[in-house]
N, C-alpha and C positions, 0 to 999 in steps of 0.2 A: 781875340777875345778879352772884354777890358776886366779890369779887378772888380767893376761890379757887377759881373755877372757871376764871379766865384760866391760860394756860400759861405755863412755863417754857422757859426758851431748848432746855432736852435734849427736850420733847415737841414742839417747832416743830422740831427738828433732824429728828428719827426721823421726823417726819410730809413734811418736805420731803425727807430723805434725804440731808443733807449734815451734817458737823460744825457741834459749837455753835459753835465759833471763825468758822465763815461766817455763823451766825444772828447771831451779834455782831456782824458785818462790815456785815451787810445791815441792820442797827438804827443802826448809829454812820453808816453811808453816807446815810441816810434811805429807803434801798427798802422799809423794812417796820416799821409803826406800830407800837411800842410804849410802855411807859410806866415807870420806874423805882420801886421799892418803898425805903421808908425806909433799907433797908439797902442800896440799889445795885443789887439784882438785877433784872432786866428781866421784865417779863409780857406775853405779847401776848393780846390778846382774839381770842377762836375766831374772829368773824367778819371782822377785820381779816386773819388768818390764811389765812381761805378766801378773801377778795378778794387777796390776794397770791398765792394759788395759783393763781387761776383768771386771773390779769393776766400770768403766767409761763408756764401751761400744766401745771402741775404735777401730773401722775396721783398716783392712792391706788396703794396697793401692789397690788392687784388690778389696776388697770390696766397698772404696770409688768411685770408677772408678764404678761398678756395680749400687750402689743407687744414684749414682747423673745423671745418664742416663736417666731415667723416667720424672725426673722433669727438666731436664734442656731448654725444651721449657718455662717453666713457671719463673714467679719471685719469688724467695726464699726468705723467710721471716722469719727470728730469732728474738724469743721473750726472752729475757730474763730478769728473775725476782724470784726474792725467795719466794715471795708471790702468792700463786694458786691463790687468787681472783682476784690478778691484771694479771696474764697470761691467766685467763679466759677471762676477760675484753677485752685486747689486744687482742686475736685470736679472739674474739666477732667483735671488730670494725676492723679486717683485714678483715675478711668473709664477713661483708657485702659492705665496700669499695673495695677492691682486692679480687672479688670472684674468681677468677682461680688462684691467689696466692697458691704455696706450702708452708705452717705454720708449721716451729718447734719450739721448745721448750728447754730452758736450764736454772737450777735453781739455780744455782749456778756460780761462778767464774770461776772454772777449768772446769765446761760442758761446760760454753760460749768461753772457749778459744780453747777447743777441737773443738766445731762445726763452730766455726768462722773456723779454718782450715777445714775442713772436707766438711763443704757446702758452704764455700766462698759467704756467705748470700751476696742478692743485697741490703737486707735493714735488717739493725738492728735495734731494739728498745730494748735499751738496759736502766737498771736499775744501779745504781751507788753502792749502799750500798749494798752488795751481801756477803753472807759467803766462806772464802776458799781463793778467789782472790776478790779485789774490781771492780767497771767496769772501774778505771783508768788504773787498771794494761791487764784488758781487749783491753781499747784503745791503750794502748801502744806496745802490741801484732798486733793490727792490720794494726794501722799506719804504724810499721816499716816494715812492708811482702808486695813486690812488687807485689805479685799474687793476693793480696786484697785491692789493691788501688780502684777498682770501688766499695768495699762495702762502703755506705751509712749509718751514722748513724743518730739515732733519740733517744736522750738521754730523759727518762723519769722518773723524779727521785725528792724526798723529803732531798736532800742531801742541806746542809746550808753548808758554805754560798755556795746560789747557782752561786753567780757570778766568782767564779773558774770556773764552768762547763762552763760558757758564755765565761770566757777569754778563755779558751781550745778550745772551739768551733771558736772562731775568729783568732786562731791560725791553725785550721786544717779544710778543706774546705770538708772533707768525713764527718764532722759532720753536719747535715745541720739544725738540729730543736733541741732546748732544751726547754722541757717543765717540770712544775711542778706538781705533785703530790697534789691534782688528775688533771685529766688529762680531757681536752674536747674531747668528742665524736668526736664531728663535726670537731672541730680543728685536728684532729690527722686524721681523714677519711680524710679531704682534703687533708694533708700534706702526708699520702700513697698515695694518687692517682697525687699528683705533681711529686712526686718522680717516682712512675710507668711511667709516661707519658715519663722520661728522659731515662729509663732503655729498653736497649733492650735484652730480654730475651735469656738464652742459649750464649749469647753474651762471 
């Protein structure tokens, strides 16, 4: 196989349904195998890309369409946190206050970026301190992509200094709420219901 058949970051980004910047972060972070050309540009071997996609469960475009169709009439909620007990709590709160929602989970920054692109969640419950790629990188992925403009983010984190998150929220209207851990079940539940009231599922 010649180097001409190896994949640019743009082609990898299209395959994974993420931005070129996110692919670059994956490579620099050691999550995806790649090599550098003399020009400094990265290339990815097709077999390494497919291994990466298998490892993280990234479907192809047709599988994405099929998977999204059954939940198109529901509100999609993505929970992104690397602590299983927190994920369980957030799932329970979502099930209680939004019983008709389709709930999805991601346990690290790489999984979250992939899930954001494939699910296009209506609501994202996002931790900031996650392995792989932190929540700030996930937010950059979400905020720069016009097809994700309707996703609304609730940051739930123990990150310090917390005012950095609050400042980010003031600059980005998609971040509708910032909550410190441990989170109040009632406050989060009411927030979810308020957001859901503004969403037209399947739109």
